[in-house]
LUMZAFI-249668 format. One record per residue (C-alpha): residue number from 1; residue in three letters; x, y, z. Coordinates in steps of 0.5 Angstrom, whole numbers. Layout:
BEGIN
<k NUM	r ALA	east X	north Y	up Z>
...
***
This chain:
BEGIN
<k 1	r MET	east -59	north 16	up 6>
<k 2	r THR	east -53	north 17	up 0>
<k 3	r ASN	east -46	north 17	up 2>
<k 4	r PRO	east -42	north 23	up 1>
<k 5	r PRO	east -37	north 23	up -5>
<k 6	r ILE	east -30	north 20	up -3>
<k 7	r PHE	east -24	north 24	up -5>
<k 8	r ASP	east -19	north 21	up -9>
<k 9	r GLU	east -12	north 24	up -9>
<k 10	r MET	east -10	north 21	up -16>
<k 11	r TRP	east -17	north 22	up -20>
<k 12	r GLY	east -21	north 29	up -20>
<k 13	r ASN	east -28	north 29	up -20>
<k 14	r ASP	east -29	north 29	up -27>
<k 15	r SER	east -25	north 22	up -27>
<k 16	r ALA	east -19	north 26	up -30>
<k 17	r LEU	east -12	north 24	up -28>
<k 18	r ARG	east -9	north 30	up -24>
<k 19	r ALA	east -2	north 32	up -27>
<k 20	r PRO	east 2	north 31	up -21>
<k 21	r TYR	east 0	north 23	up -21>
<k 22	r SER	east 2	north 22	up -29>
<k 23	r GLY	east 9	north 19	up -27>
<k 24	r ILE	east 6	north 14	up -22>
<k 25	r LYS	east 0	north 12	up -27>
<k 26	r ASP	east 6	north 11	up -32>
<k 27	r TRP	east 9	north 6	up -27>
<k 28	r LEU	east 3	north 3	up -25>
<k 29	r ASP	east 1	north 1	up -32>
<k 30	r ALA	east 8	north -2	up -33>
<k 31	r GLU	east 8	north -6	up -27>
<k 32	r THR	east 5	north -13	up -27>
<k 33	r PRO	east 1	north -16	up -21>
<k 34	r ALA	east 7	north -21	up -20>
<k 35	r ARG	east 12	north -16	up -20>
<k 36	r LEU	east 8	north -12	up -15>
<k 37	r ARG	east 7	north -18	up -11>
<k 38	r ALA	east 15	north -20	up -11>
<k 39	r LYS	east 17	north -13	up -9>
<k 40	r SER	east 12	north -13	up -3>
<k 41	r ARG	east 15	north -20	up -1>
<k 42	r GLU	east 22	north -17	up -1>
<k 43	r ALA	east 19	north -11	up 3>
<k 44	r GLU	east 16	north -16	up 8>
<k 45	r GLU	east 23	north -19	up 9>
<k 46	r LEU	east 27	north -13	up 9>
<k 47	r PHE	east 22	north -11	up 15>
<k 48	r ARG	east 23	north -17	up 19>
<k 49	r LEU	east 30	north -17	up 18>
<k 50	r THR	east 31	north -10	up 20>
<k 51	r GLY	east 26	north -10	up 26>
<k 52	r ILE	east 20	north -6	up 23>
<k 53	r THR	east 15	north -10	up 27>
<k 54	r PHE	east 10	north -9	up 33>
<k 55	r ASN	east 7	north -13	up 38>
<k 56	r VAL	east 0	north -13	up 41>
<k 57	r TYR	east 0	north -14	up 48>
<k 58	r GLY	east -5	north -16	up 52>
<k 59	r ARG	east -7	north -22	up 48>
<k 60	r ALA	east -5	north -29	up 49>
<k 61	r GLU	east -1	north -30	up 43>
<k 62	r ALA	east 2	north -23	up 43>
<k 63	r GLU	east 6	north -25	up 36>
<k 64	r GLU	east 10	north -20	up 33>
<k 65	r ARG	east 7	north -17	up 27>
<k 66	r LEU	east 10	north -13	up 21>
<k 67	r ILE	east 8	north -5	up 21>
<k 68	r PRO	east 2	north -5	up 15>
<k 69	r PHE	east 5	north -3	up 9>
<k 70	r ASP	east 3	north -2	up 2>
<k 71	r ILE	east 8	north -3	up -4>
<k 72	r VAL	east 4	north 2	up -8>
***
């Protein structure tokens, strides 16, 4: 059994960058992994400060969790 092809919004079937994403690619190419990690930590802190969280009820620990977020 073969897996169906996966659609990629940024890259076409011919592995060419789709035109609307050229600015995003330029930005990603210019960012370092360390800067992306730092920005992700800043976003998480902001989420905690502003209460962008949820609780998982019905579990003993029922801890407050951050809404899943990807800096990109």
